[in-house]
N, C-alpha and C positions, 0 to 999 in steps of 0.2 A: 463306506461306512455312514451310516444313519446320521442324519444332522440332528443336533440337539432341537428336542422340543420347545416350541416356543408356550406350550400350555399341556402339562401331561396327563390332563383328564379333561375330556368333554361329555357334558351332562346334556343329552337334548330330551326335551320333554315334549312328547308326541301323544297324549292322552286326550287332547280336544275332540270333541264332535263336530266343529266347524258349522254351525247351524246358521250362522250368517250367510254361508253361501250354499244353501240349500235353494233348489233340489238338486243341484249337483254333487255336494257334501251330503251326504247320511252317515247312520251310525254303522252302516256297513262299510263305507269307502269313504272315511272323514276327509276334511280338505287337505291334509299334510300327505294324502295318497293320491291326491288327483294328478294327473299327467298336465302340467302347463308350459313346458318348453321341452321342446325337441323327444317330445315322449317320456319325458322325467318328471318326477313327482318332487314338490315342495320338499320332501323329505330326503329325496335321493340327492337333490341340490344343498341341502344342508350338511348331509354328511361328505360331500365335496369340499364344501368349507372347512368342515372341522378337519379333514384330511390335512387341507394346508398349513395348519398350524403342527403338524407332524408329533399328534399325541401318542401315548403310550397305550392308552384305553379309551374306547369312545362306547358310551354308554345310552341306550334309549330307555327313558322312563315312561311307561306307556299302561293302558289299560289291560287287565288280563285277556278281556275280549279282543283286544287288538294286538296280543305278544306274536301270536302266529304270522300277521302281516308285516308285524314289525322286523321278527326273524328274516322273511323271505325279502322284506326291502335291503336288509344288510346283505344277505348273501348275494343278491342281483349286484349291489352295488361294490361288492368286494370282488365279483367275479369281473368287472369291469378295470378295477384298479391295477397298476402297474407297480411293482417293486413291492417292499414289505409293507402289512398290514399291521393296525394294532390290535390289541385284543378287544373282540367285538363281543357287547353285552348287553342283553335286554333284562329288564327288572320290570314285572308285570304287576300294577297294583290292583288288588283283590276290590277296590272301591275308588270312586272318582272322590278326591279330597281337596282338590284344588292344588297350587303350586308348592306350596309350604311344606306339606307332607312328602308331595312328591320327591322334592329337593333332600328333604331331611332323609328318607329311605336312601335316596341314590349316595348320599353322603356317608352314611353307614355300611353299603356296599361296597363303595371305594375303600374305606378305610380297611375292612377285611382282606381287600384285594391288594392291600400295600403301599395306598395312598395317601396314608396319614399322615398331614400337615402339607400335603402337596395342592398347589395350584388347581383349581375346578373352574372351567367355563361352563357356564348354564346358558343353552341355546334353545329357544322355542324351535318346532320342527317347521313351522309353516310360514315361517317370514321369506321375503326375497331380498338378498343382500348382493351388490355387486360394486367395484368389482371385488374377485377373491383377493387380489393382492394389497388393495388398501385395508378389507377386513382385518388380514393377518397382521399388517403393519398397526393397526390400532390396537389388537389384543396384545402385541407385542409391547407397545407403548406403555399400558396399563399394566402389565406384568410385575413391573418393581413396586407398584403401588400396591398391588395386591398382596405381595409378598411382606410389604411391611404392616400389613395389616387391615389395609382400606378394602371394604367392599364396594367395587368399583362396577357402576353401570353406564351405559353407553346411550348418550343423548341424540337424538336425532333433530337437525336444525329445522324448525317448522317452516313450512312454505307457503301455508294459509292458515286461516284463523279454523284449525279443525276442531269440531266437538266430539269426534269418537275415539280420541287418543288422551289418555294421562299425559301430564306433565310434569318436568324435573324442574324447579328453579334452583339454579347455581348461586352458591355465595363465593366467599373467598378460596383462594388456592390453597391446595392442600399444603402443609409444611414443608419448606425445605426446596431445594433447587430442582427436584423430581417434579414439583407439582408445576412450578411455572415453566419448566422445560417441556413437559407434556401436556400443558393445558388442562391439568387434572384439578378439578375444584371441588370443595366440599358440597354436599346436598345442603339447602335451606331448607327446602320442604318438596314433598311430592304432593301434586297437585290431581285432583280428581278432573274427571271428563267436565270440561266447562261448559258454559251456554256460549252462543255466539259472541257476546259482547264482551263476555271474559277473555274468550280464546282470543280475540280482537286484541285485548290489552296485553294478553302473555306475548304476542308476535310482535307487538310493538315494543315492547319491554326489552328485550334482545337478550335477556338473561334465563330464557327459559326452552326447553327443550323438549321434544315427545320422548315418552317414555319407551325404550326399546324392550324391555323385557328380557334382557340379556344382563349376566352377572357374571363377574369375576373376582374370585377369592380364595384365600387359602383355606384349607379345609378346617384347621385350628380356629382360624378366627371366625368362621361361619359357624361353628359349633358354639363357641362361647356366647355369639351373639343370640343363638336360638336357647341357649339355655337360661338366657338373661330376660328376654323378651318374650318367649312363646315356651315356657315350661311344658304345656302338653303336647306340643310337637317335639321338644326336645327328648319327651319320654318315648315317644315312639322311636327316634333315633336311637336310644340308648338299648331300648329293648331290641331291637332289629340286630343289634352287635352280636347278641349272642344265637342269632339263626343261622345255619351253615350255607355256603353256597353251594348250589347245583349245578354242575356242568353237563350240557347235552353232547352228542356225539356230532353234530353237525357244525362244530366250530364257533358256534354262536353260544355263548354262557348265558344260561337262564337261571337266576338268582332268586333267592329270599322267595321260593314258591313253595307254602306250603300251608296246611292249615293253621299254624299256629301263627304264620305271617298275617292271615285273613283275620283272624281273631285281633290281633294288635292294631292292624292298620284300620278297621271298621270302628273301632273305639277312638279313633283320632279326630280333632275337630277339621273342619272343612274351611279351609284360610288361606288366602294367598301370601305370598312371600311380601308383597308390599306391605300388608297389613299387619304382617306376624312380624317381622323384622325390620324391612328396609324404613318404615315411617319412624321408628322407633330409635334405631342405633346412630351412633355418633361415630361411626365407622364409613358411613354411605359416601361416596365420591362418584361423580361424572364426568366422563371424559367426552368431550363432543366428537361425533363420529365423523370420518371424512368419506366413507362410504356411502353408497345409495340403499335406503332401506325404505320397504313395505312390507306390512302385515297381512296385505291382502285380505282385510277384515269386512270387505262389503262388496257389492256388486259393483258398486261405483269405482272402488279402488281395481277392482279385476278389469273392467272395461279400460281404465285408464292405461293399466299396465300391459295387459294383453288386447289390443284393439281388434285383433285380427279374428273377428267373430266369424261363425259360421253366415255365410251370405244369404240373407233374406231373399226368398223367392217373391215374385210379383210385386216388387216394391213400390207404391205410387204415391206421389205427394208427400212422401215423409221424407223425414232428415234426423239424424243426430241419433239414431237408435242403435242398440246393442242387442245382438241376436246370439245365443248359444243353444244349440238345439238338437237333438237326435232326430226332428223332423222338419219336412219344409214348412217355412213360415211366411206369410203373406203380410205386409204392412200397407196399409191404405190410410192416407190423409192423418197420421200421427207423427209426432216429434219427441225426441228425448226420451224414450222409453226403454227400458232393461226388460228382455224377453228370453227365459231360461226354461228350457223344457228337456229336461232329463231324469231319468230312473220312473218314466211313466208319471211325472209330477210337472207341474207347470207354474211360472211364476212370472208375473207381471207387474211391473211398479215403475214410476217416473224415476228418471236420474236425480239424483239428490235424497231420494226418499229409501236408500236400500238399507240404512240401518235399522228401520223398522222391520225386517225378514224376519227376526230371532222372537220379536213381539207378535207377530201375526201368525208366528208356528204354533203359539199357544192356543189360538184359535180353531185349530185343524184338531179332528182324532189322533190320539197317538201312533196308529198304524201309518199315516201319513207323513208322519214328520221324518 
């Protein structure tokens, strides 16, 4: 007998382009499809985590241009799994509209598929989270709060004054024994990526966590907050409720794929879920995560998490460098460099400066990006 689901619906957001990991991450093979561990992609590892929650449905929301890749990734992962599988779904977005429209579209699809007012866990496709057991335990700890109407996010204890992440300032525990027992607190404020001095203040204050970009909520609570705080995005949700589901013969459902959806979707605003809902709602709550988390959001982070780079050839009087290359590389008399040569393109930067890669791409012709 199949065990009861910890969360019945998992929605994976996989539409990003991963420009901060250029040139290994490209429009053709973005970050979430990069093989990072034992030949597995970040999306494959996310699917493994999702499966640990024993969901009824796993949905990948992605750009239409990446829908085929997402379906192939699902099929590959499903072929490796033992035992029963959840319903597997791909939702292609006709245009990139940031996370609020993506989640709204996913919510409309889940409601059509029988998930009305069920719990939904939203996960980015390109984060590294370990171990799976602690991840599942934390999701289970937050499930009651989500059922009671909170929109729960998961805060990561900061280990340094990081300027590349958004922060969550925690307030008092949510009401009742549940909040005290599970250490779930109300969100006082979401804070943008700070400068170095402010990040140091956040670290010393003790009630700030990094914003993981993961959310757990009941569908009804989310839709109500969407209607109140982001009516234009809510209109997207209600419009998509009238569009039929299309099922493919491959075992993976491809839904909301029609010219009508393209018309509706391209008229929606481009806005993140943080701006649209989380910074405005009084339902926001945060659970400090017990698992290890990394969004692999820069080459500095990548080099810390995956230090086993391709060996540099002919390295002389050099130290502290990270090299990931399709070609032999010689380093002479240099220190603390990141060198990435992939897909016929090269990146060289100092360690500590890799957050600037996204800006540097703007200086290149479109065909090189």
